[in-house]
Residue, then its C-alpha position, 0 to 999 in steps of 0.5 A: x471528537x470525531x476528527x481526533x479519532x480520525x487523526x488517531x486512525x491515520x497512525x494506527x490503520x497501517x500498523x494494524x494490518x500487521x498487529x492482527x495476524x501477530x496477535x493471532x499467531x502470538x509471534x512477531x519475530x519474523x516481522x522485525x527485519x522487514x519492518x526495520x527495512x521498511x521503516x528506514x526507507x520510509x524515514x529516508x523518503x520523508x527526510x529527502x522530501x522535506x529537504x529537497x522536494x518542492x510541492x507543485x500545485x495540483x491545478x498545474x496537472x490534468x487528471x491523466x498526469x495526476x493519475x500517472x504520478x500517483x500510480x508510479x511515484x506513490x504506489x509502483x516505485x515504492x513497492x518494486x524498490x522495497x521488494x528488490x532491496x529486501x530480496x537482496x539483503x534478506x538471507x531467507x528462502x524464496x518463500x520467506x522473502x516473498x511473505x516478508x514483502x508485506x511487513x516491509x511495505x507496511x512499515x514504509x507506508x506507515x511512516x510516509x502516509x501520515x507524513x505526507x498527509x500532515x506535512x505543511x497542512x492545517x485542515x484535513x478531509x475525510x479522505x486524507x484522515x480515513x479513506x487514504x489509510x484504508x485505501x493504502x492498507x487494502x492496496x498492500x494486502x491485495x498486492x501481497x496476495x497477488x504477488x504471493x499467488x503469482x510466485x506460487x503459480x510461477x514456481x509450480x511444477x505444473x505451471x499454468x500460464x493462464x493462472x500466472x497471467x491472471x494474477x499479474x492482471x489482478x495486480x495491475x488492476x489493484x495498482x490502477x484502482x488504488x491510484x484512480x481513487x486517489x486521483x479522483x479525489x485529488x482532482x476534486x471530483x464529487x464525493x460520490x464518484x471517488x467514494x463509490x470506486x473506493x467502496x467497491x475496490x475495498x470490499x472486493x479486495x478484502x474479500x479476495x484477500x480473506x479467501x486467498x489466506x495470504x494475510x492471516 
């Protein structure tokens, strides 16, 4: 029963971070276009991986290589590529485009995270079914908060470069911590090692997101 609940959680965790504010605001019209872009690119990514990418066993890489692969290919490139594409195709004003990054990112990961978790496997761990969806959800919320606040400071008439640097550094920390948690688990570190970082990162990020008022 617990395992079945975690399978269900794998599929609803990421859509849930969009559903909660939509229910509270009683509107989801502004989510349709960015979610469509994210879903489309998520589906294309899964199709490309299924037909053209062959997996490599993790034992062939050391921890640094695993960490960099996760950081660049699972987190950084999807965020930057989707933001760039959406920024180009969207016709809204700058503030609206930036606020739409979160639903676009979320729709993409809502497709790719379950796919890459379930594809070609028959047994799954607590990390894959529960911790990974939570990690990605928190990563997206924290990244969205950093990007929104970064652009607000950048386009503020009384521009304070320290605040801009501070938001950029926080965004880098979010990327590094997210990739580090997953790399520690992937490398086979003990449960308490990766879970300690996961718990601290999740709690700190969620607190900052709520305080920043960039989600709800």
